N, C-alpha and C positions, 0 to 999 in steps of 0.2 A: 504494500500500500504506500502511495506517495506520502512524504512528510506533510504534516499540517502546515498551512500557510503561517508564515512568521508573524502575520498580523493578528493571529489568534492568541488569546490570553491563556490557553491551555488550562481551562477550568480554574481560573484565578480564585483564590480562597478569600473572597469577600464574605461578609457575615451571612449572606443568603446561601452561598455555596457551602459554607461551613455547616450551616444548619442542615442543608440537604445531605451532605456526606455523613453527618452525625446520625441521620436516619437510615440512609440506604447503604452505607458502608462504614459503620462505626469503627474508629481507630482502635478502641479498646475491646473490641469484640473477641470473645474466647469461644471457639467452637465447642459444642457440647460433646460429652462422651456418647458414642452411638448406642442406640438400643440394640438388643440382641437381634431384632428382626423388625423390618418396617413393612406395613401394608403397601406403602407407596414411597418411592424415592424419585424426586423431581430434579432434573439437571437443567438449570436456567431459571432465573427469577424475573423474567419479563412477564408480559401479560398472560401468556399461556401457562407459564410455570406457576405464577402466583395464584391464579384462579384454580388450577389443579390442586395446589397444596391446600388452600384455605377451604375449598369446597369439601375435599376429602377429610380434612381434619374436623370440620364442623359436623360431619356425619359419623364421627367416632373412629376414623382410621388413624393409625400411627404413621406419621408423615415426616419425611426429611426433605429439605430443599437445599440445593447446592448452587452457589453463584460465584463465578470467577471475578466479576467486576462489581456492578452496582445493582442493587435491588431496583425493580421498576423497569429495567431493560431500556431499550431504545425509546419506547413510547414516552416514558417519564423524563428521561435524561437528555435525549438528543432527537426526539421525534415529535409525536403528536402534541405534547404539552408545550414545549418551547416554541414550536412553529406556529401554533394557533395563537399564542400570546403575541408573537411578533406580527402575525397577520392582523390581529385585532388592532394593534397600534397603527399599522399601515392603513387600515380602513378609516381610522380616526383622522389620519393625515389627509387621506383622499376626501373625506367629508369636509374638512376644513378648506381644502383647495377648491371644492365645488360648492361651497356654501352660498355664493352669490346666486347660484341657480335656483335657490330656495328663498331668495329675498333676504339673505342674512349676510351681513358684512363681517367677515372674520377679523379677529384682532391680530396683533403682532404675534408671530411665532412660527411654527414649523416643527418638523420632527427633530427631537434631540435624541440621537442614537444611543448615547450613554444611558439616558433615562429609560428608553425603550428596553434596552437589554437588562437594566437593573430591575425594572418591573417584571420582566420575564423570569429572572432568577428568583425574585421574591415569591412569585406565584408558583413556580416550580417547586421551591422548597416547601411551600404550604401544602400543595397537593401531594408532595412526597411523603407526608405523614402516613397516608393510607398504604404505602408500599414499604414502610419501614421494617427493619429487621425485628425491632422490639415488638411491633404489633403482631407479627407472625409468631414470634415466640410466645406472646401472651395468648394466642389462639391455639397453642399446643403443638406448633410446628417446630421441629429441630432445624435451626438455620446454620448452615455450614458455608463459610467463605473459603474459596480456593478452587482450583481446577478439578472438576469431577471427571473421572475416567473410569470406564467399564473395565473391570479386572476379570470378568467372566460373564456368564449368561444371567446371573442373579446377584452380582456384586458390583458396587461402585466404590472407588477409592478417592479420598479427598484429604489432603494434608496428612498423609500417613495413617489415616483411619479407614476402616472398611465398613461400608453400609450394606447390609444384606436385605434383599427385598423380595416380596412376592410379585410386585409389579413396579415398573418404572416408567417415567415420562421424559422424553427428550424434548426440551423446549429452549434450545440455545439460540434460536432466532437467526437473523441474517445481518449482513453488513453491506455497506455501499460497494457496488462493483465499480472498479476503476478501469476505464477503457485503455487498451494498449496503444496509447498515442506516443509517438516519439517525442521525448523531451519533457513529457508531463510530470514524471516523477522528479526530475531535476528542478523543474520550475516550481513545483509545489502546488497543491490544490486543496480546496475545501470540500468537505462532504457534510452530510447531516451530522456527523460525529464531531465536527470542529467548527462549523459555521456559527453555532450559537455561543461560541467562546470569543467571537470577535470583539476587540476593544474599540475599534474605529470602523466607521462605515466606509467601505471601498468606494472611491469616487467613480470608478469604472469596474463593472463586474460582468464577466462572461459566465453564462450558465450553459453547461453541456448537457443536453437532453431536454426534450419538451414534453415529458410525461407529467403526471400529477405533481411530483415533488419539484421538478424543475420549474413548472409554470407557477405553482403557488409561491415559491420563494423569489422567482424573478419578479413577479408583480409586487410582492411585498417590499423588496429592496428598492425597486424603482420608485415606489410611492414614498419610501423613507428618504430618498434623495440620491441613490446611485443611478448612474447611467448604465442600463442593463442591456446586454446583447445575448439573445438565446440562439444557440447553435444546435441544429437538429439534422440528422442524416436523412430522415424521411421527408416527404413533401408537406406534411402538416404537423399540427400539434395535437396532443391528447389522442393519439392514434386509435385507442380502443373505444373512444366515444363516438356518438353519432356525428357525422361531418358538420351538420348545422349547429350542433351544440359547441363543437370545437371552434367553429367560425365565430360564434358570439363571444367566446372567451378571448380569442385572438384579437377581435375588434376592440374589446375592452382594454386589453393589455397594451395594444398599440396606441389607444387613446391616452393611456397613462404615460406613454413614451418608450415602452419596451421595443427594441428592434429585433427582428427575426432574420436569421440566416438559415433557411430551410433547404432541404435536399443538399446539404453541405457536408463535406468530409474534411476533417482536420488532418493535415499532413504532419505537422510538427508544432511543438511549443518551445519557445526560447525565453529565457529570462535575461533581460538586458537593462542595466541601470535601475533595478527595482521594479520594472514593469514586466509584464508577460506579453510576448508577441505570439499570437496564434496565426499560423499560416494555414489557410483553408482554401478549398476549391468548391465552387458552386457551378455545376455543369462544366463548362470550359473556362469559367472566369476564376482567376486566382486573386485572392485578396488577403490582406493582413489586418488583424484586429488587435489593437493594443489595449490592454486592460491592467488594472491593479491587482485583481484577484480572479481566480477561476473556481467556480462551484460546479462539482460534478453531481448530476442527478440522472444517472444512466443505468438504473436497475439495481438489483440486490443479489448477493451471493450468500448461500446458506453456510452457517458456522458448523461444519462437520469435522473440522480438523481437531486432533488431539483428544477425541472423546473415547478412543478405544472401541470403536464400533465393530471392528473385526473380532475382537475378543468376545463381544456380546452376541455375535452372529446377526448383526443388524445390517441389512443391505442399504446402500446409499449411493448417490451420485454427487459429484462435486459441484454440479450446476443446479440440478433440481432438488437436491437435498436427500433427506431420509425417505426411503420408500415405504409407503403405508397403503393399507386397503381402505375401503369406504368406512370402516369402523375405527380408523386411525391406528390400527395395529401394525407393527413392523414384522419383518421375517422372523424375529424372536417373539413368540406369542406372549411372552411376559413383559415385553417392552412396547410402549406406545409412543407416539410423537404428536405434537400439536404446535400450531403457529407457523411462523415464517420458515422454520427448519424443514417443513414438509409440505406446505400448502401453497397453491397458486394465489389464493386470497391472502395478501400480505397486509392485513388490517388488524388493528387492536381488537375490534369487536369480533372479527373472525376468529382470532386467537382465543377470545373469551368463550365463545360458544363451542369451539373445538375442545377446550379444556373441560367444559362440562360434559361433553360427549365422552371424552376419555375417562373421566372419573366413573361415569355410569357403566361404561363398557368394561373397564378394567377391574372394578371392585364390586359393582352391584348388579351385574347381569348373570344369569345362569344359562350358559350356552347361548342359543339365539333368543332366549326369553329376556326381554328388557334391553336388548342392544339397540343403539341408535346409529344412524348413518349420517355422515357428513353431507351427502348429496340430498338429504331431506330438508336441509336448512334453506330458508328463503333469506338470502343475504344481500343487503344493499351496500352501496359505498358512495362516498362523496369526494369530489375534488374541491378543495376550499379556495378556489380562485374567486374573483368577484366579476361576474356572477358565479355562484357555485354550480357544479354539475353533479347531480345525484342520479344513481341508476340502480335498478333491481331487475333480475330476471333476464329475459331474452332481449337482444337488440333486433331491429327489423331485418338487418342483413343476416343475422344468425337464423332467424325464422325462415328466411328464404333459402339458405343453404340446407336446412333440415327439411325443406319442402313442407313447412307448416304454414297453412293459410291463416292469415290474420286480418283483422280489421284494426285500423289505426285511428285513434282519436287524439287530435292535437288542439290544445287550448292556448292561444298566445296570451302572454302576460299583458300585452298592450290592450286587451279587452277585459282586464280585471281592474275594478275601480281602485282598490288599495294600491296595486302596483303603479297605477297612473299617479296617484297622490304622492306616493313615495319616490317617484322618479325612477322606478325600476321596471320600465316597460319592456326592456329587452329580455327575452326568455320565453319559456313555454312549459306546459305540462303535456307530455305525450304518453298515452297508454296503449299497449298492444293487447288485443283480446283475441281469443280463438274465433275464427271466422263464424259469424252467425250466432255467437253466444256472448255472454258478458264475462266469461272466465278470463281473468287477467293473467297474461303470460309475461309481461314485462312493462317497465315504465322508465322514462327519463324526465327529469325536471331540471330546467335551467332557470335559476332565480337567485335573488340575493341570499335567501335562506333555504335553498333547495334541500339541504340535508335534514333540516327540521321538518319540512313539509312531507318528505318521503315516508315518514313513519306511518302515516295513515294508509298508504297503499301497501306497505309491507304487512301491516296488521290484516288488511283484507286478504292478501295472498296467503298468508300463514294460516288463516282460519277459513279458507275456501269461500270467501265472500266476493261477489262479482261487482261489476260496474253498476248493476241495478241497485245493489245495497248502498254503494257510495253515493248514488244520486239522491238517496233519501236522507242522508246525513245533513243535519242543520249546522251550518257554519256561521259564526258571528260575522256580521257585516260592519265595516268592510275589513276583510283580511285577504292576504294573498293566497291562502289555502283554498279560497273559493274557486280557484282555478281547477282544483281537483274535482269539485262538484260540477263545474261547467263541462269538464271533459266527460264525466260520467253522464251528464245531461245529453251530450251528443249521442251517446249510445241509446238512451231512452227515446230520443226522437226517431231512431231507426225502427222502433217498435210501432210507430204510428203509421201503419200500412193503410192502403186504400180500404181494406176490409175493416180495419179498426176504425177508420174515419166514418165508414158507413154505419157501423154499430153506434158510434157516438152521435151521429146525426139523427138516427132513429130515437135514441134516448132523449135528445133535446126536443125532438118533435112531440114526444109524449108529455113534455113539461110545458109546452106552449099553451 
């Protein structure tokens, strides 16, 4: 992995970070003496590992958890929590910038990057209490710090101690993937593991990769005052999302000032006089981009190294991670895995639900009785740009590839009163239903708070409720979530066939 940018403060020990470390990696922590036998040993204390441990312990199991670095994993320390804090600050900066559009004259000010990062560290330390070693100890979990390594099919070693288990969970997560670009290692780059330690705002920032992480942080840093250039090999951004959803996000980011170099390959990176010079090719056009820092957001790699997986008889791949079945069981049927180490869904909430499935399958099922499948989960996700893009279920192109006939109902936010009043007209709610029915197969929402809005559709899909049911839900007026009811209303209008109109006309005639 390339060295962190020298502009990063490397987890500077200010009072907020000291409090965080006191919680997630106490300096005076003494590993306990292992019990003779554990029902469950968990390797990795990120989202999947912590949920596995605390759920199992709350149900009476003897549980140990092993963490090499920090409790809370990526989400708390270098992922969801710090990024959403910085994004919130950037949204406030954008609101101040755009205040005149609402008839408000903003006062003097602008983004103070040091204050933005101090707020992030304060909030991260506060939230970190829920992931603290002491909290898990208080809940009956034996917490071990150190590298956990399988010594056999039913044993894990950590710090010279042996933990014997009936079942184990591998939850060591993933890390940022660094593309093999000539000179990048020597020039130095930022990843999600170092960007939140920056002491100063880079005046010019290049972001490699236009996926969710790249787009979220590119927009945030642009709004906070950096001049951001996003470099992406493919022709577009957010390649997994619907093209019109990605286009709306790109339009918003460009309005913020973000520049895009799409369909662009980076040949090499050089560091000259403190700056980074990125030599790139777009088609046949060669160009050089000079920046002060480079942020890599080009995918994730599973943390499979050093776990002794061979000794445990656990099959894995260095790119896709630990191999599991639909019950999240590995090739060693005493060992399970959950989270980024084994799943294509690399989200905290996906790790959460996977951990709950693992605990049930590993400890509280009898053969096939009581076992749960990961494939049965209705799982949404959100990209936290502005506007946000939330999705669940099938995309329209996926339905086409699977030869599934669908009806598509799209409700523009520009026809929703609250969105108009909020100045959030760009976006839509789109629902896919099985052809001729109200059964929801998927949905995409592009809106300021799309992630919050999506829960209603996920609830319907999880419980087998269709668009007909959503059309009957009373929404407060005016709210942006009315867009969901309006989309459902489009389905109801299809039921008003000529035959139905004839029946209604006859009923009205009887009332005349």
